[in-house]
C-alpha positions in Angstrom: -40.9 27.2 16.3 -42.0 23.6 15.7 -41.8 21.7 12.5 -39.8 22.2 9.2 -39.5 25.6 7.7 -41.6 26.2 4.6 -39.8 25.9 1.3 -41.6 28.9 0.0 -42.3 32.1 2.0 -45.9 33.3 2.3 -45.1 36.2 0.0 -43.9 33.9 -2.8 -46.8 31.7 -2.3 -49.2 34.5 -2.9 -47.2 35.6 -6.0 -47.4 32.0 -7.3 -51.1 31.6 -6.9 -51.9 35.0 -8.2 -49.7 34.4 -11.4 -51.0 30.8 -11.9 -54.7 32.0 -11.7 -54.1 34.6 -14.5 -53.2 32.0 -17.2 -52.9 28.5 -18.3 -49.3 27.8 -17.0 -47.5 24.7 -15.8 -45.3 24.6 -12.7 -42.1 24.6 -14.7 -43.3 27.6 -16.7 -44.2 29.6 -13.5 -40.8 29.1 -11.9 -38.7 31.3 -14.3 -41.5 33.8 -14.6 -41.4 34.6 -10.9 -37.6 34.2 -10.6 -38.0 31.6 -7.9 -35.2 29.3 -6.7 -37.3 26.5 -5.1 -37.9 23.3 -6.9 -40.9 22.8 -9.3 -42.3 20.1 -6.8 -42.7 22.8 -4.2 -44.7 24.9 -6.6 -46.8 21.8 -7.6 -47.6 21.2 -3.9 -48.7 24.8 -3.3 -50.9 24.9 -6.4 -52.5 21.6 -5.5 -53.4 22.8 -2.0 -55.3 25.9 -3.4 -59.0 24.8 -3.4 -60.3 27.4 -5.7 -57.7 26.8 -8.4 -58.3 24.0 -10.8 -55.0 22.3 -10.6 -54.6 19.0 -12.4 -51.6 16.8 -13.0 -50.7 16.5 -16.7 -50.9 13.1 -18.2 -47.7 12.7 -20.2 -48.4 9.3 -21.7 -49.9 8.8 -25.1 -53.0 6.6 -25.7 -52.2 3.1 -26.9 -53.0 2.5 -30.6 -55.0 -0.6 -31.8 -51.8 -2.4 -32.8 -50.3 -1.7 -29.4 -53.3 -3.0 -27.6 -53.2 -6.3 -29.7 -49.5 -6.7 -29.0 -50.2 -6.4 -25.3 -52.9 -9.0 -25.4 -50.7 -11.3 -27.4 -47.9 -11.0 -25.0 
Protein backbone atom coordinates (compact mmCIF):
# COMPACT_ATOMS: atom_id res chain seq x y z
CA UNK A 1 0.00 0.00 0.00
CA UNK A 2 1.43 3.34 -1.02
CA UNK A 3 0.98 6.68 0.71
CA UNK A 4 -0.09 7.62 4.20
CA UNK A 5 -3.00 5.92 5.89
CA UNK A 6 -6.19 7.99 6.02
CA UNK A 7 -6.91 9.70 9.34
CA UNK A 8 -10.57 8.68 9.11
CA UNK A 9 -11.80 5.29 7.93
CA UNK A 10 -14.30 5.29 5.06
CA UNK A 11 -17.10 4.30 7.43
CA UNK A 12 -16.47 7.33 9.67
CA UNK A 13 -16.27 9.61 6.63
CA UNK A 14 -19.74 8.46 5.54
CA UNK A 15 -21.12 8.98 9.06
CA UNK A 16 -19.56 12.44 9.26
CA UNK A 17 -20.94 13.58 5.90
CA UNK A 18 -24.37 12.11 6.61
CA UNK A 19 -24.59 13.86 10.00
CA UNK A 20 -23.26 17.17 8.67
CA UNK A 21 -25.84 17.20 5.88
CA UNK A 22 -28.76 16.89 8.33
CA UNK A 23 -28.17 20.17 10.15
CA UNK A 24 -26.17 23.33 10.58
CA UNK A 25 -23.19 22.05 12.57
CA UNK A 26 -19.58 23.11 12.86
CA UNK A 27 -16.73 20.60 12.78
CA UNK A 28 -16.07 20.90 16.55
CA UNK A 29 -19.77 20.20 17.20
CA UNK A 30 -19.75 17.10 14.99
CA UNK A 31 -16.78 15.47 16.70
CA UNK A 32 -18.43 14.70 20.08
CA UNK A 33 -21.74 13.84 18.38
CA UNK A 34 -20.08 10.99 16.50
CA UNK A 35 -17.68 9.99 19.32
CA UNK A 36 -14.72 10.46 16.99
CA UNK A 37 -11.14 10.64 18.16
CA UNK A 38 -9.49 12.37 15.15
CA UNK A 39 -8.71 16.03 15.13
CA UNK A 40 -11.22 18.67 14.09
CA UNK A 41 -8.93 19.57 11.18
CA UNK A 42 -9.43 16.10 9.69
CA UNK A 43 -13.20 16.59 9.82
CA UNK A 44 -12.85 20.01 8.19
CA UNK A 45 -10.78 18.55 5.35
CA UNK A 46 -13.30 15.78 4.76
CA UNK A 47 -16.24 18.21 4.71
CA UNK A 48 -14.47 20.66 2.41
CA UNK A 49 -13.89 17.89 -0.16
CA UNK A 50 -17.60 17.00 -0.44
CA UNK A 51 -18.77 18.89 -3.52
CA UNK A 52 -22.53 18.73 -2.88
CA UNK A 53 -22.20 19.94 0.71
CA UNK A 54 -22.02 23.72 1.14
CA UNK A 55 -19.07 23.87 3.52
CA UNK A 56 -17.67 27.29 4.33
CA UNK A 57 -15.05 28.51 6.72
CA UNK A 58 -16.39 30.62 9.58
CA UNK A 59 -15.14 34.18 9.71
CA UNK A 60 -14.31 34.71 13.38
CA UNK A 61 -13.28 38.36 13.09
CA UNK A 62 -15.61 41.22 13.85
CA UNK A 63 -16.09 44.04 11.34
CA UNK A 64 -14.21 47.23 12.08
CA UNK A 65 -16.19 50.13 13.50
CA UNK A 66 -15.89 53.64 12.12
CA UNK A 67 -13.60 54.67 15.00
CA UNK A 68 -11.33 51.67 14.37
CA UNK A 69 -11.07 52.51 10.67
CA UNK A 70 -10.15 56.11 11.44
CA UNK A 71 -7.55 54.97 13.98
CA UNK A 72 -5.97 52.69 11.36
CA UNK A 73 -5.82 55.49 8.81
CA UNK A 74 -4.25 57.84 11.35
CA UNK A 75 -1.66 55.25 12.27
